[in-house]
C-alpha positions in Angstrom: 48.5 140.3 152.3 46.9 143.5 151.2 49.3 146.5 151.0 48.5 150.1 151.3 50.7 152.0 148.9 51.3 155.8 148.6 52.8 157.1 145.4 54.8 160.4 145.0 56.4 161.7 141.9 53.9 161.5 139.1 51.8 164.4 137.9 48.7 162.3 138.0 46.6 159.7 136.1 45.7 158.7 133.4 49.0 159.2 131.7 48.9 162.0 129.1 52.4 163.5 129.6 55.5 161.5 130.1 57.1 158.1 130.8 56.8 158.3 134.6 53.0 158.8 134.3 52.7 155.9 131.9 54.9 153.7 134.2 52.7 154.5 137.2 49.5 154.0 135.3 50.4 150.5 134.3 52.2 149.4 137.5 49.6 150.5 139.9 46.6 149.4 137.8 48.3 146.0 137.9 48.8 146.1 141.7 45.2 147.1 142.3 44.1 144.1 140.2 46.2 142.0 142.6 44.2 143.3 145.5 46.4 146.1 146.9 45.2 149.6 147.8 47.0 152.4 146.0 46.8 156.2 146.5 48.6 158.5 144.0 49.3 162.0 145.1 48.9 164.3 142.1 48.7 167.9 140.9 45.2 169.4 140.5 45.9 171.0 137.1 46.7 167.5 135.7 44.2 165.3 137.5 40.5 165.5 136.5 39.2 162.6 138.6 39.3 161.2 142.1 39.8 157.6 140.9 41.4 155.8 138.0 41.4 152.0 137.4 40.7 151.5 141.1 43.6 153.8 142.1 42.7 156.6 144.5 43.8 160.0 143.3 44.4 162.7 145.9 45.2 166.0 144.1 46.1 169.4 145.4 47.1 172.8 144.0 50.7 173.8 143.7 52.1 177.1 142.4 53.3 176.9 138.8 56.8 178.0 139.4 59.3 176.4 137.0 62.0 174.6 138.9 60.1 174.7 142.2 56.7 173.2 141.4 57.9 169.6 141.8 59.8 170.5 145.0 56.7 172.1 146.6 54.4 169.2 145.4 56.8 166.6 146.7 57.0 168.2 150.2 53.2 168.4 150.5 52.7 164.9 149.1 55.3 163.5 151.6 53.5 165.0 154.5 50.2 163.6 153.4 51.7 160.1 152.8 53.8 160.1 156.0 50.7 160.7 158.2 48.4 158.4 156.2 47.8 154.7 156.9 50.1 153.6 154.0 52.4 150.7 154.6 54.6 151.8 151.7 55.7 155.2 150.3 57.1 154.9 146.8 58.9 157.9 145.3 59.3 158.1 141.6 62.2 160.2 140.2 65.2 161.8 141.9 63.7 165.2 142.7 60.8 164.1 144.9 63.1 161.7 146.8 64.7 164.7 148.4 62.0 164.4 151.1 62.4 160.6 151.6 64.1 161.2 155.0 60.8 162.5 156.5 58.9 159.2 156.6 62.1 157.4 157.6 62.4 159.8 160.6 58.8 160.3 161.6 57.2 156.9 160.7 60.0 154.3 160.8 57.5 151.4 160.4 56.6 152.5 156.9 58.7 151.0 154.0 60.1 153.6 151.7 60.9 152.7 148.1 62.5 154.8 145.3 62.5 154.3 141.5 65.0 156.1 139.4 63.7 156.8 135.9 66.7 158.8 134.8 69.5 161.1 135.9 67.2 164.0 136.0 69.6 166.8 137.0 71.4 166.3 133.6 68.3 167.5 131.7 69.0 170.7 129.8 65.8 172.4 130.8 66.7 172.9 134.4 68.2 176.2 135.7 71.0 176.3 138.3 68.7 176.2 141.3 66.5 173.3 140.1 69.5 171.3 139.0 71.1 171.5 142.4 67.8 170.6 144.2 67.6 167.5 142.0 71.2 166.7 142.8 70.2 166.8 146.5 67.3 164.5 145.7 69.7 162.1 144.1 71.9 162.0 147.2 68.8 161.5 149.4 67.5 158.7 147.0 70.8 156.8 147.5 70.6 157.0 151.3 67.1 157.0 152.8 64.8 154.6 150.9 64.9 151.0 152.1 64.9 149.7 148.5 66.1 151.5 145.4 64.9 150.5 141.9 66.5 151.4 138.5 64.5 150.9 135.3 67.7 150.1 133.3 71.1 148.5 133.9 72.8 151.8 133.2 70.9 153.4 136.1 71.8 150.5 138.4 75.4 150.8 137.4 75.3 154.6 138.0 74.2 154.2 141.6 76.7 151.4 142.2 79.6 153.3 140.8 78.8 156.6 142.5 77.3 155.6 145.8 78.4 151.9 146.1 74.8 150.8 146.9 72.6 147.9 145.7 69.8 148.9 143.3 67.2 146.5 142.0 66.7 146.4 138.3 63.0 146.4 137.4 62.4 147.5 133.8 59.8 149.7 132.4 57.1 147.5 130.8 54.8 147.4 127.8 51.7 145.7 126.6 51.5 143.9 123.3 48.9 146.0 121.4 46.5 145.4 118.6 47.6 147.2 115.5 45.2 149.8 114.0 44.5 151.0 110.5 45.8 154.5 109.5 42.7 156.7 109.5 43.2 159.9 111.4 46.8 160.0 110.4 45.7 160.1 106.8 42.9 162.7 107.4 44.9 165.0 109.7 48.5 164.7 108.4 48.3 163.2 104.9 50.2 160.1 106.0 50.4 156.7 104.2 51.2 153.2 105.6 54.9 152.5 106.0 55.7 155.9 104.6 57.1 157.8 107.6 59.7 157.6 110.3 58.2 158.2 113.8 59.6 160.0 116.9 57.5 160.3 120.1 58.5 162.3 123.1 58.6 165.7 124.9 60.3 168.3 122.7 63.2 169.1 125.0 66.9 169.6 124.1 68.2 166.3 125.5 66.0 164.4 123.1 67.7 166.2 120.2 64.9 166.2 117.6 66.8 168.9 115.7 69.3 166.3 114.6 66.6 164.4 112.9 65.2 167.5 111.3 68.6 168.6 109.9 69.2 165.2 108.4 65.8 164.9 106.8 66.2 168.3 105.2 69.1 166.9 103.2 67.9 163.4 102.8 66.7 162.1 99.4 63.6 160.2 100.3 59.8 160.6 99.9 59.3 159.2 103.4 58.2 161.7 106.0 59.4 162.4 109.5 56.6 162.6 112.0 57.3 164.2 115.4 54.7 163.4 118.0 55.2 165.7 121.1 55.3 169.3 122.2 56.6 171.7 124.7 57.5 170.7 128.3 58.2 174.2 129.5 60.4 174.6 126.4 58.3 176.9 124.2 61.2 178.8 122.7 63.0 175.6 121.8 59.9 174.1 120.1 59.5 177.3 118.1 63.1 176.9 117.0 62.4 173.4 115.9 59.4 174.4 113.8 61.3 177.3 112.3 64.1 174.9 111.3 61.6 172.5 109.6 59.3 175.1 108.0 60.6 174.8 104.4 60.2 171.0 104.3 56.7 169.6 104.1 58.0 166.1 104.8 58.5 167.0 108.4 55.3 166.9 110.4 54.6 168.1 113.9 51.5 166.6 115.4 51.7 167.9 119.0 50.9 165.4 121.8 48.8 162.4 120.7 47.3 159.7 123.0 45.3 156.5 122.8 44.1 155.3 119.4 45.5 158.4 117.6 49.0 157.5 118.7 48.5 153.8 118.4 47.7 154.1 114.7 50.9 156.0 114.0 52.9 153.4 115.8 51.1 150.7 113.9 51.8 152.1 110.4 55.3 153.7 110.8 58.1 152.5 108.6 60.5 152.8 111.6 60.9 154.4 114.9 63.8 156.9 115.3 65.4 158.7 118.2 68.5 160.8 118.6 68.1 161.3 122.3 71.1 162.1 124.5 69.5 161.2 127.9 67.0 158.6 128.9 66.2 156.2 131.7 64.6 153.4 129.7 62.3 155.0 127.2 58.8 153.6 127.1 58.3 155.1 123.6 61.1 152.8 122.3 59.5 149.8 124.0 56.1 150.8 122.5 57.6 151.0 119.0 59.1 147.6 119.5 55.8 146.1 120.6 54.3 147.3 117.3 57.1 145.4 115.4 58.7 148.6 114.3 62.4 148.6 113.3 64.6 151.0 115.3 67.2 153.6 114.6 68.6 154.9 117.9 71.4 156.9 119.3 74.0 154.8 121.2 73.1 155.9 124.8 73.0 152.9 127.1 69.3 153.0 127.7 68.8 152.6 123.9 71.4 150.0 123.5 70.1 147.8 126.4 66.8 146.6 124.9 68.3 146.2 121.4 71.2 144.2 122.8 68.9 141.2 123.4 68.9 140.9 119.6 71.0 143.3 117.6 69.0 142.5 114.5 66.1 144.5 116.0 67.6 147.9 115.2 70.4 150.1 114.0 72.5 152.1 116.4 74.3 155.3 115.6 76.8 157.5 117.5 75.1 160.1 119.7 75.3 163.6 118.2 76.8 162.2 115.0 74.6 163.4 112.1 76.6 161.6 109.5 76.3 158.3 111.3 72.6 158.8 111.8 72.1 159.6 108.2 74.1 156.5 107.2 71.8 154.3 109.3 68.7 155.9 107.9 70.0 155.3 104.3 70.9 151.7 105.2 67.4 151.0 106.4 65.9 152.6 103.3 68.1 150.3 101.2 66.9 147.1 102.8 64.4 144.8 101.3 60.8 144.6 102.6 61.6 141.2 104.0 64.6 142.5 105.9 62.6 145.4 107.4 59.8 143.1 108.5 62.4 140.7 110.1 63.9 143.6 112.0 60.5 144.6 113.4 59.7 141.0 114.4 62.9 140.8 116.3 61.9 144.0 118.2 58.5 142.6 119.2 60.1 139.3 120.4 62.4 141.2 122.7 59.4 142.9 124.3 57.6 139.7 124.8 60.5 138.0 126.5 61.8 140.8 128.7 59.4 143.8 129.1 55.8 142.6 129.7 54.0 144.6 132.5 52.7 141.4 134.3 56.3 140.4 135.1 57.2 144.0 136.3 54.1 144.2 138.5 55.1 140.9 140.1 58.7 141.9 140.6 57.6 145.2 142.3 55.1 143.4 144.5 57.8 141.0 145.7 60.0 143.9 146.6 57.1 145.5 148.5 56.7 142.3 150.5 60.4 141.9 151.2 61.6 142.5 154.7 63.4 145.8 155.2 
């Protein structure tokens, strides 16, 4: 059975921004390969093409008003999708789901799906109006979609505890990559193999990169801290981070990197590190694991969940606890090469067993085919 799927909630494809974009790129590329027809509604400033990997991209302009852009985009995309020939309308993220009642009311034969990638209203970047709009989206997401998906157990538990509803757990996924030699990393940033800790992500307060910077400024090591990412409407915050790190040349900001440029940094990092305070199930952590990188992670549940399959894959520290984080960094630095390699191998094995995209595509397809 060929399904026609309309997708709302991603900025567009290919993914060059965040985890939702990467999730949608991989998921819907896989579903197209299985013979389904997918249309992604996207924002014109982000989308340069009308098609990607067989996915139809329908883009339109929305006003760039912080806190309202996604709201306006989601309303327009919902109208397009509702009156299209789609069998399924799939919302990604809580904010866009605020309009999930519209297809339920106007086109009751369509199946409405929602995927929660994180508790978005908790993100520090939102102002009062935006935060409350997203809270309404959360309430709508708990009520109107026929099926709800959480990308981690902690999100499934959140909806169960707060709304007493069933949510299906379908993880974020990952591909096992080919490692790459360090070429541009050497040329552009002076890096060496296995000589730096790596963080990848949007530079926003809830990811707390300032904790890592403060620790490294007082850490006795020749290894570097490489921060891959940049502003997400947080220019003042990013300026503060760079000012904090300006007197330590071991701390390197690369801005956003993609494709081979990013892959070679994953391939040659000593370890992956994150002090984040809020995640859904971070694809960046899964990517690091797929490259056999050891992990040092804050103890938020979306970090703990993948590591819990084998606690020898990484070191966990108390969130917001700089002393504990420093202790875990120093512990990893004190390990033998064999111990570090073993930790990275454990990470990769977890990904192979639990987070491969093929499995996630199949699980999503089965939910699409399920009776309402």
